[in-house]
N, CA, C and O atoms as a GROMACS GRO file, in nm:
protein
  284
    1MET      N    1   0.605   0.002  -1.896
    1MET     CA    2   0.572   0.139  -1.929
    1MET      C    3   0.597   0.226  -1.807
    1MET      O    4   0.566   0.187  -1.694
    2ILE      N    5   0.652   0.343  -1.829
    2ILE     CA    6   0.693   0.430  -1.718
    2ILE      C    7   0.575   0.477  -1.633
    2ILE      O    8   0.588   0.488  -1.511
    3THR      N    9   0.459   0.504  -1.695
    3THR     CA   10   0.345   0.549  -1.616
    3THR      C   11   0.302   0.442  -1.516
    3THR      O   12   0.265   0.473  -1.402
    4GLN      N   13   0.306   0.317  -1.557
    4GLN     CA   14   0.269   0.207  -1.468
    4GLN      C   15   0.374   0.189  -1.358
    4GLN      O   16   0.339   0.164  -1.243
    5SER      N   17   0.501   0.202  -1.393
    5SER     CA   18   0.609   0.187  -1.294
    5SER      C   19   0.602   0.297  -1.188
    5SER      O   20   0.617   0.270  -1.069
    6VAL      N   21   0.580   0.419  -1.232
    6VAL     CA   22   0.570   0.532  -1.137
    6VAL      C   23   0.448   0.514  -1.049
    6VAL      O   24   0.455   0.532  -0.927
    7GLY      N   25   0.335   0.477  -1.109
    7GLY     CA   26   0.213   0.455  -1.031
    7GLY      C   27   0.229   0.345  -0.928
    7GLY      O   28   0.185   0.359  -0.814
    8ASN      N   29   0.291   0.236  -0.969
    8ASN     CA   30   0.315   0.127  -0.874
    8ASN      C   31   0.406   0.170  -0.761
    8ASN      O   32   0.386   0.131  -0.645
    9ARG      N   33   0.507   0.249  -0.794
    9ARG     CA   34   0.601   0.296  -0.691
    9ARG      C   35   0.529   0.386  -0.590
    9ARG      O   36   0.552   0.373  -0.469
   10ILE      N   37   0.444   0.475  -0.638
   10ILE     CA   38   0.368   0.561  -0.548
   10ILE      C   39   0.280   0.476  -0.456
   10ILE      O   40   0.278   0.497  -0.335
   11ARG      N   41   0.208   0.381  -0.514
   11ARG     CA   42   0.119   0.295  -0.435
   11ARG      C   43   0.197   0.217  -0.329
   11ARG      O   44   0.156   0.209  -0.213
   12GLU      N   45   0.308   0.160  -0.371
   12GLU     CA   46   0.393   0.082  -0.280
   12GLU      C   47   0.440   0.167  -0.162
   12GLU      O   48   0.431   0.125  -0.047
   13LEU      N   49   0.490   0.286  -0.190
   13LEU     CA   50   0.541   0.373  -0.084
   13LEU      C   51   0.428   0.428   0.003
   13LEU      O   52   0.445   0.444   0.124
   14ARG      N   53   0.314   0.456  -0.058
   14ARG     CA   54   0.198   0.504   0.019
   14ARG      C   55   0.153   0.397   0.119
   14ARG      O   56   0.126   0.428   0.235
   15LYS      N   57   0.146   0.274   0.072
   15LYS     CA   58   0.102   0.165   0.160
   15LYS      C   59   0.204   0.137   0.271
   15LYS      O   60   0.165   0.105   0.384
   16LEU      N   61   0.333   0.149   0.240
   16LEU     CA   62   0.436   0.132   0.343
   16LEU      C   63   0.421   0.234   0.455
   16LEU      O   64   0.460   0.209   0.569
   17ARG      N   65   0.365   0.350   0.421
   17ARG     CA   66   0.346   0.457   0.519
   17ARG      C   67   0.205   0.455   0.579
   17ARG      O   68   0.167   0.546   0.652
   18CYS      N   69   0.130   0.351   0.547
   18CYS     CA   70  -0.007   0.333   0.599
   18CYS      C   71  -0.095   0.454   0.570
   18CYS      O   72  -0.171   0.499   0.655
   19LEU      N   73  -0.084   0.505   0.448
   19LEU     CA   74  -0.165   0.619   0.406
   19LEU      C   75  -0.270   0.572   0.306
   19LEU      O   76  -0.241   0.491   0.218
   20SER      N   77  -0.390   0.624   0.319
   20SER     CA   78  -0.492   0.600   0.218
   20SER      C   79  -0.465   0.695   0.101
   20SER      O   80  -0.388   0.790   0.113
   21GLN      N   81  -0.528   0.668  -0.012
   21GLN     CA   82  -0.515   0.760  -0.125
   21GLN      C   83  -0.565   0.898  -0.085
   21GLN      O   84  -0.506   1.000  -0.122
   22GLU      N   85  -0.672   0.901  -0.011
   22GLU     CA   86  -0.730   1.029   0.031
   22GLU      C   87  -0.633   1.108   0.119
   22GLU      O   88  -0.615   1.228   0.099
   23LYS      N   89  -0.570   1.040   0.214
   23LYS     CA   90  -0.476   1.110   0.304
   23LYS      C   91  -0.353   1.159   0.229
   23LYS      O   92  -0.307   1.271   0.252
   24LEU      N   93  -0.299   1.077   0.138
   24LEU     CA   94  -0.183   1.119   0.062
   24LEU      C   95  -0.219   1.235  -0.030
   24LEU      O   96  -0.143   1.332  -0.041
   25ALA      N   97  -0.332   1.227  -0.096
   25ALA     CA   98  -0.376   1.334  -0.185
   25ALA      C   99  -0.392   1.465  -0.108
   25ALA      O  100  -0.350   1.571  -0.154
   26LEU      N  101  -0.453   1.457   0.009
   26LEU     CA  102  -0.471   1.576   0.092
   26LEU      C  103  -0.336   1.634   0.133
   26LEU      O  104  -0.315   1.756   0.126
   27LYS      N  105  -0.246   1.549   0.176
   27LYS     CA  106  -0.113   1.592   0.218
   27LYS      C  107  -0.035   1.654   0.102
   27LYS      O  108   0.043   1.748   0.122
   28ALA      N  109  -0.056   1.601  -0.020
   28ALA     CA  110   0.015   1.651  -0.137
   28ALA      C  111  -0.056   1.770  -0.202
   28ALA      O  112   0.003   1.838  -0.286
   29GLY      N  113  -0.180   1.795  -0.164
   29GLY     CA  114  -0.254   1.905  -0.223
   29GLY      C  115  -0.303   1.875  -0.365
   29GLY      O  116  -0.311   1.965  -0.449
   30ILE      N  117  -0.336   1.748  -0.389
   30ILE     CA  118  -0.389   1.709  -0.519
   30ILE      C  119  -0.522   1.635  -0.500
   30ILE      O  120  -0.556   1.595  -0.388
   31ASP      N  121  -0.595   1.618  -0.608
   31ASP     CA  122  -0.724   1.549  -0.603
   31ASP      C  123  -0.704   1.398  -0.588
   31ASP      O  124  -0.615   1.340  -0.650
   32ARG      N  125  -0.788   1.335  -0.506
   32ARG     CA  126  -0.777   1.192  -0.483
   32ARG      C  127  -0.800   1.111  -0.611
   32ARG      O  128  -0.733   1.010  -0.633
   33THR      N  129  -0.893   1.155  -0.694
   33THR     CA  130  -0.919   1.080  -0.818
   33THR      C  131  -0.800   1.090  -0.914
   33THR      O  132  -0.773   0.996  -0.989
   34TYR      N  133  -0.731   1.203  -0.912
   34TYR     CA  134  -0.610   1.218  -0.993
   34TYR      C  135  -0.503   1.121  -0.944
   34TYR      O  136  -0.439   1.052  -1.023
   35LEU      N  137  -0.484   1.115  -0.812
   35LEU     CA  138  -0.386   1.022  -0.754
   35LEU      C  139  -0.422   0.878  -0.788
   35LEU      O  140  -0.333   0.799  -0.821
   36ALA      N  141  -0.549   0.843  -0.782
   36ALA     CA  142  -0.591   0.707  -0.816
   36ALA      C  143  -0.558   0.676  -0.962
   36ALA      O  144  -0.513   0.566  -0.993
   37GLY      N  145  -0.580   0.771  -1.050
   37GLY     CA  146  -0.548   0.752  -1.191
   37GLY      C  147  -0.398   0.737  -1.214
   37GLY      O  148  -0.356   0.657  -1.298
   38VAL      N  149  -0.319   0.812  -1.140
   38VAL     CA  150  -0.173   0.803  -1.151
   38VAL      C  151  -0.126   0.667  -1.101
   38VAL      O  152  -0.045   0.601  -1.167
   39GLU      N  153  -0.176   0.625  -0.986
   39GLU     CA  154  -0.137   0.495  -0.930
   39GLU      C  155  -0.173   0.379  -1.022
   39GLU      O  156  -0.099   0.281  -1.029
   40SER      N  157  -0.283   0.390  -1.091
   40SER     CA  158  -0.327   0.281  -1.179
   40SER      C  159  -0.260   0.286  -1.316
   40SER      O  160  -0.277   0.196  -1.397
   41GLY      N  161  -0.183   0.393  -1.341
   41GLY     CA  162  -0.114   0.407  -1.469
   41GLY      C  163  -0.202   0.461  -1.580
   41GLY      O  164  -0.161   0.462  -1.696
   42LYS      N  165  -0.320   0.507  -1.546
   42LYS     CA  166  -0.414   0.559  -1.645
   42LYS      C  167  -0.394   0.708  -1.672
   42LYS      O  168  -0.442   0.759  -1.773
   43ARG      N  169  -0.325   0.775  -1.582
   43ARG     CA  170  -0.300   0.919  -1.599
   43ARG      C  171  -0.150   0.944  -1.596
   43ARG      O  172  -0.076   0.881  -1.520
   44ASN      N  173  -0.107   1.035  -1.680
   44ASN     CA  174   0.033   1.079  -1.678
   44ASN      C  175   0.047   1.183  -1.568
   44ASN      O  176  -0.026   1.282  -1.565
   45VAL      N  177   0.141   1.161  -1.480
   45VAL     CA  178   0.164   1.256  -1.372
   45VAL      C  179   0.255   1.367  -1.423
   45VAL      O  180   0.352   1.341  -1.494
   46THR      N  181   0.223   1.491  -1.386
   46THR     CA  182   0.311   1.601  -1.422
   46THR      C  183   0.430   1.603  -1.326
   46THR      O  184   0.424   1.546  -1.216
   47ILE      N  185   0.536   1.667  -1.368
   47ILE     CA  186   0.653   1.678  -1.280
   47ILE      C  187   0.616   1.753  -1.152
   47ILE      O  188   0.660   1.717  -1.043
   48ALA      N  189   0.535   1.858  -1.166
   48ALA     CA  190   0.493   1.936  -1.049
   48ALA      C  191   0.412   1.851  -0.952
   48ALA      O  192   0.434   1.857  -0.831
   49SER      N  193   0.320   1.771  -1.004
   49SER     CA  194   0.240   1.685  -0.916
   49SER      C  195   0.324   1.574  -0.855
   49SER      O  196   0.306   1.539  -0.739
   50LEU      N  197   0.414   1.519  -0.933
   50LEU     CA  198   0.503   1.415  -0.880
   50LEU      C  199   0.587   1.471  -0.766
   50LEU      O  200   0.608   1.404  -0.665
   51GLU      N  201   0.635   1.592  -0.782
   51GLU     CA  202   0.714   1.656  -0.675
   51GLU      C  203   0.630   1.669  -0.548
   51GLU      O  204   0.680   1.644  -0.439
   52LYS      N  205   0.505   1.708  -0.561
   52LYS     CA  206   0.416   1.720  -0.444
   52LYS      C  207   0.396   1.585  -0.377
   52LYS      O  208   0.399   1.575  -0.254
   53ILE      N  209   0.374   1.481  -0.458
   53ILE     CA  210   0.352   1.347  -0.404
   53ILE      C  211   0.477   1.297  -0.333
   53ILE      O  212   0.469   1.243  -0.223
   54VAL      N  213   0.591   1.314  -0.396
   54VAL     CA  214   0.717   1.268  -0.337
   54VAL      C  215   0.745   1.341  -0.206
   54VAL      O  216   0.787   1.279  -0.108
   55GLU      N  217   0.721   1.471  -0.202
   55GLU     CA  218   0.740   1.546  -0.078
   55GLU      C  219   0.643   1.499   0.030
   55GLU      O  220   0.679   1.489   0.147
   56ALA      N  221   0.518   1.470  -0.009
   56ALA     CA  222   0.419   1.422   0.087
   56ALA      C  223   0.457   1.284   0.142
   56ALA      O  224   0.418   1.249   0.253
   57LEU      N  225   0.534   1.209   0.065
   57LEU     CA  226   0.584   1.079   0.111
   57LEU      C  227   0.715   1.093   0.189
   57LEU      O  228   0.774   0.994   0.231
   58ASP      N  229   0.759   1.217   0.210
   58ASP     CA  230   0.883   1.248   0.283
   58ASP      C  231   1.005   1.182   0.219
   58ASP      O  232   1.088   1.122   0.288
   59LEU      N  233   1.013   1.195   0.086
   59LEU     CA  234   1.125   1.140   0.011
   59LEU      C  235   1.188   1.247  -0.077
   59LEU      O  236   1.129   1.352  -0.102
   60SER      N  237   1.307   1.218  -0.123
   60SER     CA  238   1.369   1.299  -0.228
   60SER      C  239   1.334   1.233  -0.361
   60SER      O  240   1.298   1.115  -0.365
   61MET      N  241   1.345   1.307  -0.468
   61MET     CA  242   1.322   1.250  -0.601
   61MET      C  243   1.420   1.136  -0.626
   61MET      O  244   1.384   1.034  -0.686
   62LYS      N  245   1.542   1.154  -0.581
   62LYS     CA  246   1.645   1.050  -0.599
   62LYS      C  247   1.600   0.919  -0.535
   62LYS      O  248   1.608   0.813  -0.597
   63ASP      N  249   1.553   0.926  -0.411
   63ASP     CA  250   1.508   0.805  -0.342
   63ASP      C  251   1.383   0.748  -0.406
   63ASP      O  252   1.366   0.626  -0.413
   64PHE      N  253   1.294   0.835  -0.453
   64PHE     CA  254   1.173   0.786  -0.518
   64PHE      C  255   1.207   0.701  -0.640
   64PHE      O  256   1.147   0.596  -0.661
   65PHE      N  257   1.302   0.748  -0.720
   65PHE     CA  258   1.336   0.677  -0.843
   65PHE      C  259   1.437   0.565  -0.824
   65PHE      O  260   1.478   0.501  -0.921
   66ASP      N  261   1.478   0.540  -0.701
   66ASP     CA  262   1.564   0.426  -0.672
   66ASP      C  263   1.474   0.304  -0.652
   66ASP      O  264   1.444   0.266  -0.539
   67PHE      N  265   1.432   0.243  -0.762
   67PHE     CA  266   1.335   0.134  -0.758
   67PHE      C  267   1.388   0.010  -0.687
   67PHE      O  268   1.311  -0.077  -0.648
   68GLU      N  269   1.519   0.002  -0.669
   68GLU     CA  270   1.578  -0.111  -0.599
   68GLU      C  271   1.568  -0.096  -0.448
   68GLU      O  272   1.574  -0.194  -0.374
   69LYS      N  273   1.553   0.027  -0.403
   69LYS     CA  274   1.554   0.057  -0.260
   69LYS      C  275   1.413   0.066  -0.206
   69LYS      O  276   1.328   0.135  -0.263
   70MET      N  277   1.388  -0.003  -0.098
   70MET     CA  278   1.261   0.010  -0.029
   70MET      C  279   1.280   0.111   0.084
   70MET      O  280   1.376   0.101   0.160
   71CYS      N  281   1.192   0.204   0.093
   71CYS     CA  282   1.203   0.309   0.197
   71CYS      C  283   1.119   0.275   0.317
   71CYS      O  284   1.116   0.351   0.414
   0.00000   0.00000   0.00000
């Protein structure tokens, strides 16, 4: 399911950058509980929120969706 894949990708990239959920949420300007729900696949992320998260991870959308590539 896409929500689970996106959530897993966010978690994977966040951990590679040694960021807590709280730090990433703060950097992205979103609520930590929302980010936790997105990472667990329980919440559908909006395109606007995904863009904020991806920018906070210092990635392009293209690189984010390249599931074969580890950043």
